[in-house]
C-alpha positions as a printed Julia matrix, in Angstrom:
592×3 Matrix{Float64}:
   0.0    0.0     0.0
   1.54   3.28   -1.05
   1.78   6.21    1.29
   0.24   9.58    0.63
   3.65  10.9    -0.35
   3.69   8.53   -3.33
   0.67  10.22   -4.83
   1.7   13.17   -6.95
  -0.99  15.46   -8.27
  -0.79  16.06  -11.97
   0.13  19.71  -12.55
  -2.33  21.86  -14.42
  -0.94  22.6   -17.85
   0.01  26.23  -17.93
  -0.81  28.22  -20.98
   2.3   28.49  -23.13
   3.59  32.03  -23.42
   5.32  33.17  -26.59
   9.07  33.38  -26.18
  10.52  36.84  -26.93
  12.42  36.96  -30.2
  15.74  37.9   -28.61
  15.42  35.04  -26.09
  14.53  32.65  -28.9
  17.65  33.68  -30.81
  19.78  33.42  -27.67
  18.53  29.91  -26.86
  18.2   28.36  -30.32
  20.54  30.42  -32.49
  23.77  28.88  -33.82
  26.89  29.05  -31.68
  28.66  31.54  -33.96
  25.72  33.94  -33.65
  25.67  33.83  -29.87
  29.45  34.2   -29.69
  29.32  37.15  -32.1
  26.64  38.89  -30.04
  28.69  38.41  -26.87
  31.81  39.76  -28.6
  29.97  42.84  -29.87
  28.58  43.65  -26.44
  31.98  43.07  -24.84
  33.82  45.25  -27.33
  31.23  48.02  -26.94
  31.92  48.06  -23.21
  35.65  47.93  -23.85
  35.74  50.98  -26.12
  34.08  53.01  -23.39
  37.12  52.49  -21.15
  40.23  54.68  -21.38
  42.27  51.73  -22.64
  39.83  51.05  -25.44
  39.84  54.69  -26.53
  43.66  54.77  -26.62
  43.82  51.8   -29.0
  41.84  53.6   -31.71
  44.94  55.37  -33.03
  46.57  52.04  -33.87
  43.8   50.87  -36.17
  42.06  48.62  -33.69
  38.79  50.52  -34.25
  39.04  49.9   -38.02
  39.66  46.18  -37.57
  36.81  45.95  -35.04
  34.47  47.77  -37.44
  35.46  45.38  -40.22
  34.79  42.37  -37.99
  31.43  43.84  -37.0
  30.48  44.28  -40.67
  31.63  40.74  -41.51
  29.41  39.4   -38.72
  26.5   41.38  -40.11
  27.19  40.24  -43.68
  27.51  36.61  -42.58
  24.18  36.82  -40.75
  22.48  38.19  -43.87
  24.05  35.5   -46.1
  22.94  32.83  -43.61
  19.35  34.19  -43.52
  19.2   34.4   -47.34
  20.1   30.71  -47.58
  16.56  29.67  -46.66
  14.9   28.47  -49.87
  11.32  29.01  -48.6
  11.74  32.79  -48.5
  10.41  34.83  -51.44
  13.06  35.56  -54.06
  12.95  39.33  -53.48
  13.5   38.87  -49.74
  16.52  36.7   -50.41
  17.87  39.19  -52.96
  17.41  42.05  -50.51
  19.31  40.15  -47.81
  22.12  39.27  -50.22
  22.52  42.89  -51.32
  22.72  43.94  -47.67
  25.26  41.16  -47.04
  27.54  42.2   -49.92
  27.24  45.82  -48.8
  28.51  44.87  -45.34
  31.36  42.82  -46.78
  32.38  45.67  -49.1
  32.36  48.14  -46.22
  34.47  45.75  -44.15
  37.08  45.58  -46.94
  37.03  49.38  -47.11
  37.87  49.6   -43.39
  40.69  47.03  -43.68
  42.29  48.95  -46.56
  42.57  51.98  -44.25
  44.52  50.09  -41.56
  48.03  50.35  -43.16
  47.82  54.15  -43.32
  46.75  54.24  -39.64
  49.87  52.23  -38.72
  52.2   54.57  -40.65
  52.26  52.57  -43.88
  51.26  53.58  -47.4
  47.96  55.36  -48.02
  45.98  52.9   -50.11
  42.75  54.91  -50.08
  42.51  58.7   -50.1
  39.99  60.39  -47.75
  37.95  61.59  -50.74
  37.65  58.08  -52.18
  36.9   56.71  -48.72
  33.99  59.18  -48.39
  32.64  58.2   -51.79
  32.84  54.48  -50.96
  31.16  55.03  -47.61
  28.34  56.93  -49.31
  28.09  54.14  -51.91
  27.58  51.61  -49.1
  24.57  53.57  -47.85
  23.2   53.82  -51.38
  23.58  50.04  -51.65
  21.68  49.69  -48.37
  18.95  51.87  -49.91
  18.89  49.5   -52.9
  18.51  46.51  -50.55
  15.52  48.18  -48.87
  13.93  49.09  -52.21
  14.34  45.53  -53.5
  12.47  44.18  -50.46
   8.95  43.11  -51.59
   6.21  45.71  -51.24
   2.44  45.5   -51.34
   1.04  47.0   -54.56
  -0.75  50.31  -54.26
  -4.5   49.96  -54.01
  -6.77  51.62  -56.54
  -6.45  55.38  -56.25
  -3.71  55.09  -53.62
  -0.55  55.46  -55.73
  -0.55  59.26  -56.0
  -1.26  59.69  -52.28
   1.59  57.32  -51.31
   3.96  59.15  -53.67
   3.05  62.5   -52.08
   3.52  61.0   -48.6
   6.97  59.79  -49.65
   7.99  63.19  -51.04
   6.73  65.05  -47.97
   8.33  62.67  -45.47
  11.68  62.13  -47.15
  11.99  65.68  -48.48
  10.88  67.28  -45.22
  13.02  65.16  -42.9
  15.94  65.29  -45.29
  15.88  69.07  -45.59
  15.43  69.54  -41.85
  18.35  67.21  -41.17
  20.48  68.91  -43.81
  19.69  72.43  -42.6
  19.78  71.86  -38.84
  22.53  69.24  -38.61
  24.63  68.98  -41.76
  24.97  72.65  -42.66
  25.15  73.66  -39.01
  28.01  71.19  -38.43
  29.84  72.36  -41.56
  29.67  75.94  -40.33
  31.62  75.01  -37.2
  34.75  73.76  -39.0
  37.07  75.08  -41.71
  38.7   71.85  -42.92
  37.36  71.12  -46.46
  37.92  67.37  -46.06
  36.0   67.3   -42.81
  33.2   69.27  -44.47
  33.06  66.69  -47.26
  32.93  63.95  -44.64
  29.94  65.62  -42.95
  28.12  66.18  -46.25
  28.61  62.52  -47.11
  26.89  61.43  -43.93
  24.1   63.95  -44.58
  23.42  62.3   -47.95
  23.67  58.86  -46.32
  21.04  59.86  -43.78
  18.72  60.96  -46.61
  19.18  57.56  -48.31
  18.32  55.7   -45.12
  15.22  57.83  -44.5
  13.99  57.1   -48.04
  14.54  53.35  -47.82
  13.04  52.93  -44.36
   9.98  54.99  -45.29
   9.2   52.7   -48.23
   9.69  49.44  -46.32
   7.91  50.47  -43.12
   4.82  51.75  -44.96
   4.55  49.14  -47.7
   6.97  46.31  -46.93
   5.55  42.79  -46.96
   5.66  41.09  -43.56
   7.71  37.99  -44.42
   8.3   35.44  -43.02
   6.71  36.77  -39.81
   5.86  40.1   -38.25
   8.62  39.87  -35.63
  11.27  38.99  -38.21
  10.18  41.94  -40.33
  10.29  44.47  -37.5
  13.61  43.22  -36.08
  15.06  43.61  -39.57
  13.7   47.18  -39.74
  15.12  47.91  -36.29
  18.59  46.8   -37.37
  18.52  49.03  -40.43
  16.99  51.96  -38.56
  19.91  52.03  -36.11
  22.1   53.32  -38.93
  20.22  56.62  -38.66
  21.67  57.61  -35.28
  25.1   56.47  -36.51
  25.13  58.9   -39.44
  23.55  61.65  -37.33
  26.14  61.3   -34.55
  28.95  61.0   -37.08
  28.14  64.49  -38.37
  28.25  65.91  -34.86
  31.5   64.09  -34.19
  33.01  65.45  -37.4
  32.19  68.96  -36.2
  33.86  68.26  -32.86
  30.66  68.58  -30.86
  30.72  65.05  -29.36
  33.21  62.24  -28.89
  33.23  58.86  -30.59
  31.7   56.79  -27.78
  28.02  57.51  -28.67
  28.75  56.39  -32.23
  30.41  53.21  -30.96
  27.38  52.31  -28.86
  24.94  52.76  -31.77
  27.31  51.18  -34.28
  28.35  47.98  -32.48
  25.12  47.28  -30.65
  23.17  48.04  -33.84
  24.05  44.66  -35.3
  22.27  42.78  -32.48
  18.76  43.32  -33.98
  20.16  42.12  -37.3
  21.37  38.88  -35.67
  17.94  38.34  -34.1
  16.21  39.1   -37.43
  18.5   36.68  -39.29
  17.65  33.9   -36.83
  13.92  34.62  -37.29
  14.26  34.7   -41.08
  15.7   31.18  -40.85
  13.41  29.67  -38.19
   9.97  31.34  -38.28
   7.22  29.78  -40.37
   6.64  31.64  -43.63
   3.27  33.38  -43.49
   0.86  32.63  -46.33
  -0.53  36.18  -46.45
   1.27  39.11  -47.99
   0.23  41.72  -45.45
   2.26  44.88  -45.12
   2.94  46.91  -42.01
   0.13  48.47  -39.97
  -2.85  49.37  -42.18
  -3.35  52.68  -40.39
   0.16  53.72  -41.41
  -0.82  53.58  -45.09
  -4.16  55.29  -44.57
  -2.96  57.94  -42.11
   0.82  58.24  -42.08
   1.58  60.65  -39.2
   4.97  61.79  -40.54
   3.62  63.85  -43.49
   1.14  65.5   -41.15
   3.93  66.35  -38.7
   6.2   67.87  -41.34
   4.55  71.33  -41.42
   4.84  71.54  -37.62
   8.49  70.46  -37.59
   9.34  72.79  -40.46
   7.58  75.69  -38.73
   9.46  75.09  -35.48
  12.76  74.85  -37.34
  11.95  78.08  -39.22
  11.24  79.97  -36.01
  14.41  78.64  -34.43
  16.42  79.66  -37.48
  15.0   83.19  -37.44
  15.75  83.58  -33.74
  19.31  82.24  -33.87
  20.76  82.93  -37.32
  20.43  85.41  -40.17
  17.19  85.65  -42.12
  18.85  84.29  -45.27
  19.42  80.94  -43.55
  15.69  80.6   -43.01
  14.79  80.87  -46.71
  15.19  77.12  -47.46
  13.02  76.25  -44.48
  10.37  78.78  -45.51
  10.32  77.4   -49.05
  10.1   73.87  -47.65
   7.18  74.83  -45.44
   5.28  76.28  -48.41
   6.0   73.26  -50.62
   4.99  70.79  -47.89
   1.77  72.71  -47.24
   0.84  72.59  -50.94
   1.65  68.87  -51.18
  -0.24  68.14  -47.98
  -3.32  70.0   -49.24
  -3.14  67.96  -52.45
  -2.8   64.8   -50.38
  -5.89  65.64  -48.35
  -7.87  66.32  -51.52
  -6.8   62.96  -52.94
  -7.78  61.25  -49.68
 -11.19  62.93  -49.71
 -11.73  61.85  -53.33
 -10.67  58.28  -52.59
 -12.95  58.19  -49.53
 -15.86  59.35  -51.69
 -15.07  56.71  -54.31
 -14.87  53.97  -51.68
 -18.14  55.14  -50.12
 -19.83  55.05  -53.53
 -18.41  51.57  -54.18
 -19.64  50.37  -50.78
 -23.1   51.79  -51.49
 -23.16  50.08  -54.9
 -22.11  46.76  -53.34
 -24.77  47.11  -50.66
 -27.35  47.91  -53.33
 -26.38  44.84  -55.37
 -26.4   42.68  -52.27
 -29.82  43.94  -51.24
 -31.21  43.46  -54.75
 -29.8   39.94  -54.99
 -31.16  39.06  -51.56
 -34.63  40.36  -52.36
 -34.52  38.6   -55.72
 -33.66  35.31  -54.04
 -36.41  35.77  -51.46
 -38.8   36.7   -54.27
 -38.06  33.51  -56.18
 -38.65  31.47  -53.04
 -41.85  33.38  -52.22
 -43.16  32.97  -55.78
 -42.57  29.23  -55.79
 -44.23  28.77  -52.41
 -47.14  30.99  -53.46
 -47.84  28.97  -56.61
 -47.87  25.67  -54.76
 -49.87  27.12  -51.88
 -52.37  28.69  -54.28
 -53.0   25.34  -55.97
 -53.72  23.75  -52.59
 -55.98  26.62  -51.55
 -57.98  26.32  -54.79
 -58.84  22.74  -53.84
 -59.68  23.73  -50.27
 -61.97  26.58  -51.44
 -63.66  24.39  -54.07
 -64.36  21.55  -51.65
 -65.54  24.01  -48.98
 -67.96  25.58  -51.45
 -69.26  22.14  -52.51
 -69.69  21.08  -48.91
 -71.44  24.34  -48.05
 -73.8   24.04  -51.02
 -74.69  20.42  -50.21
 -76.03  21.24  -46.75
 -79.27  23.04  -45.86
 -79.28  26.54  -44.44
 -78.82  26.9   -40.7
 -77.0   23.64  -40.06
 -73.89  23.68  -37.94
 -71.83  21.74  -40.53
 -72.7   24.3   -43.24
 -71.45  27.05  -40.93
 -68.15  25.16  -40.48
 -67.73  24.86  -44.25
 -68.37  28.62  -44.59
 -65.71  29.49  -42.04
 -63.29  27.18  -43.8
 -63.98  28.89  -47.13
 -63.42  32.38  -45.65
 -60.11  31.34  -44.07
 -58.99  29.74  -47.33
 -59.89  32.9   -49.26
 -57.77  34.97  -46.84
 -54.92  32.52  -47.41
 -55.42  32.95  -51.16
 -55.17  36.73  -50.71
 -51.86  36.18  -48.94
 -50.56  34.16  -51.88
 -51.49  37.01  -54.22
 -49.4   39.33  -52.04
 -46.51  36.89  -52.2
 -46.81  36.81  -55.97
 -46.84  40.6   -56.02
 -43.64  40.69  -53.96
 -41.96  38.16  -56.23
 -43.02  40.14  -59.33
 -44.98  37.17  -60.69
 -48.46  38.56  -60.14
 -50.36  39.45  -63.27
 -50.61  43.24  -63.54
 -52.93  45.32  -65.71
 -51.21  48.69  -66.0
 -53.23  51.58  -67.38
 -53.1   55.35  -67.39
 -54.33  56.38  -63.94
 -54.61  59.78  -62.33
 -52.51  58.8   -59.33
 -53.25  62.04  -57.45
 -57.01  61.44  -57.68
 -56.63  57.83  -56.6
 -54.51  58.88  -53.6
 -57.15  61.52  -52.78
 -59.78  58.79  -52.59
 -57.62  56.48  -50.47
 -56.74  59.35  -48.11
 -60.4   60.37  -47.73
 -61.34  56.8   -46.78
 -58.43  56.6   -44.33
 -59.49  59.89  -42.73
 -62.63  58.17  -41.38
 -60.78  55.24  -39.83
 -57.55  56.84  -38.68
 -57.04  56.79  -34.87
 -57.65  59.92  -32.85
 -54.55  61.98  -32.16
 -53.13  61.61  -35.68
 -53.34  64.72  -37.86
 -53.66  63.65  -41.49
 -52.45  66.21  -44.0
 -52.85  65.89  -47.79
 -50.46  67.69  -50.13
 -50.82  67.34  -53.9
 -49.7   68.99  -57.08
 -52.32  70.96  -58.96
 -53.68  69.17  -62.02
 -53.61  65.51  -62.99
 -50.53  63.32  -62.52
 -51.02  60.34  -64.76
 -49.07  57.17  -63.99
 -48.95  53.87  -65.87
 -49.86  51.42  -63.1
 -52.4   48.85  -62.03
 -54.92  50.98  -60.08
 -55.94  48.18  -57.7
 -52.34  47.46  -56.76
 -51.54  51.17  -56.32
 -54.55  51.51  -54.04
 -53.42  48.5   -51.98
 -49.86  49.88  -51.73
 -51.01  53.3   -50.48
 -53.38  51.68  -47.98
 -50.5   49.53  -46.71
 -48.32  52.61  -46.22
 -51.08  54.48  -44.38
 -51.7   51.49  -42.09
 -48.0   51.2   -41.28
 -47.75  54.93  -40.58
 -50.78  54.88  -38.28
 -49.39  51.89  -36.33
 -46.07  53.72  -35.89
 -47.87  56.64  -34.18
 -49.65  54.9   -31.31
 -49.36  58.11  -29.24
 -50.45  60.37  -32.05
 -48.52  62.5   -34.49
 -48.61  63.99  -37.95
 -49.21  62.0   -41.14
 -48.52  63.68  -44.49
 -49.48  62.21  -47.87
 -47.88  63.91  -50.87
 -48.27  63.3   -54.59
 -47.23  65.02  -57.8
 -44.77  64.9   -60.66
 -41.05  64.97  -59.93
 -38.07  65.11  -62.27
 -34.74  63.59  -61.18
 -31.7   65.13  -62.82
 -29.46  62.39  -61.4
 -30.17  58.74  -60.61
 -31.32  58.1   -57.05
 -29.34  55.24  -55.49
 -31.28  53.3   -52.85
 -30.73  49.85  -51.29
 -34.21  48.73  -52.42
 -35.14  49.87  -55.93
 -32.8   52.49  -57.48
 -34.46  55.22  -59.52
 -32.9   56.26  -62.86
 -32.99  59.91  -63.84
 -36.22  61.04  -65.5
 -39.76  62.19  -64.72
 -41.97  60.22  -62.32
 -45.21  60.47  -60.43
 -44.24  60.7   -56.77
 -46.42  59.31  -53.98
 -44.94  59.85  -50.51
 -46.22  58.93  -47.06
 -44.44  60.58  -44.13
 -45.11  60.05  -40.43
 -43.68  61.27  -37.13
 -43.78  57.85  -35.49
 -41.18  55.75  -33.72
 -38.99  55.29  -36.81
 -36.51  52.51  -37.55
 -32.83  52.07  -36.84
 -30.31  51.15  -39.53
 -30.64  47.4   -38.96
 -34.43  47.48  -39.17
 -34.34  49.73  -42.22
 -32.06  47.27  -44.0
 -34.67  44.47  -43.79
 -37.8   46.62  -43.93
 -38.86  45.12  -47.28
 -38.37  41.52  -46.23
 -41.56  39.43  -46.27
 -43.37  39.28  -42.92
 -40.87  41.61  -41.27
 -42.45  43.89  -38.67
 -41.26  46.09  -35.82
 -44.3   44.98  -33.84
 -44.15  42.02  -31.41
 -44.25  38.61  -33.04
 -47.81  37.84  -31.95
 -49.04  41.13  -33.47
 -47.11  41.22  -36.76
 -49.01  39.94  -39.78
 -48.91  40.28  -43.54
 -46.14  41.13  -45.96
 -45.94  44.8   -45.0
 -43.55  46.79  -47.17
 -42.63  43.63  -49.1
 -45.91  43.86  -51.01
 -45.24  47.55  -51.78
 -41.76  46.61  -53.0
 -43.22  43.91  -55.25
 -45.8   46.33  -56.69
 -43.14  48.94  -57.53
 -40.74  46.34  -58.94
 -43.44  44.87  -61.19
 -44.18  48.32  -62.65
 -40.54  49.34  -63.18
 -40.67  52.14  -60.61
 -38.43  53.14  -57.72
 -38.62  52.96  -53.93
 -36.84  55.07  -51.29
 -37.22  54.83  -47.53
 -35.8   57.24  -44.95
 -36.25  56.7   -41.22
 -34.83  58.09  -37.99
 -35.54  56.57  -34.6
 -37.89  58.82  -32.68
 -38.51  61.16  -35.61
 -40.49  59.09  -38.08
 -40.36  57.42  -41.48
 -40.77  58.6   -45.06
 -41.62  56.18  -47.9
 -41.49  57.51  -51.47
 -42.91  55.65  -54.46
 -41.64  56.69  -57.9
 -44.24  55.58  -60.46
 -43.65  55.54  -64.22
 -45.53  58.27  -66.04
 -48.05  57.45  -68.76
């Protein structure tokens, strides 16, 4: 018999938490990657010591920079070796790898001159090669796959790019590059600073394209760690300009430069290990629709302009003033394009909703028509047999009374099938030239006698006849249905207005129910101040048997029969409703 200590409760399985990307790379990355990361961190700490700073004059810093670039290039080559990656991703990684290797060779060529040997590379050529490495990095970023511009989006994205890159580039050039150049007199040092100013512009351009439109492959974390590694070159080139002007030492550059390869190592590990996503999503969707950088450019340019006017001569502020004007014009154009695209998308959404509504009602109509035909055949037999049974029995018998009630109920069911046929557009219509205003007058006069107390009925009509080509019986039934619905919506009283007359539409009227082409129509409108309908109820208002009343009170087809009547006559239907303010139903009838 086992003791209680032998019984071990099974632990509750804890929910697995995602491992951070850097921890994943540290635990599962290859040995050379982990050793390289440790060496980079160690050397960064070493160069901050007095001993590390004293070794720079002997070329140690150049050799260390070359090793750092070789590590970065090796990581990119290793990541690009994964065959499952898209070809453009692999090409982008290979370009970045060769760029790092070329820069490493450039640093090694400078070592003999630092040790007192021959000068193998002049400072001017060194500056050109350094700038070429940043241009190659820009090429690697531009090769990276991008999501295609959506319809109507290309011009807006181009303007965003010009505003962001041009604005940031000019601000950086004016406030950092030119300001740093003004502090020194050495022409070679000035060239060095200008080179890094151009390099910073190249990095801003490449990062802007990839962040806004880059495809997230193979995973979101791999994509953003890759962006982080490339983005850390921006502080390097910024600090290098300040260092060239003698404003800061080299240690801030060393921190950004040597630690900047760590995100690249993590990204390379993720490019090799993460599952390749099937979708081709880009960065955050809101960044494409509302990029904050273009909107911030006028503010940044204005602040820089004020600072320039307060500190320096007015002539130095002219480039900033011109930039502010140009950005404002481009931004206004961008907003106009966005407004136009929003209007186009809204119109497309309305058209899709209209097609969806029409297809849904058409499908319901086909179903209702089929059921009505079958049901009508059954009701014909029921009515016939009820009439025969009623006729075969003498007056006053209880059985004859039962047959009569059966016949009346069957006739009401037959009326319902006729309404279903009207909704489906399969009911036989007999259109003729009818004075619709006079017919509505008659229906309104009859309704005036039966309308509940507390409802003020108002009749508005155009002078003279308004002749429509419709079936008069069906028009009468449609108007009666609308008046009944309006009266039921005003249980506490209100105002009911019935309007009729001719109306000419200069433009087509788009509605979710029955769109109305441009032209001249006979308009019949019923407006109430009742409870109204919300958007969801309005969307299904023309569905058969839909009602805002409780289930045990709702009966009949309601607006579905009106919709079928208008559809059968080639007219149009529009419904407007606001909760608490009432409903307006407008029938557009074809003129005779």
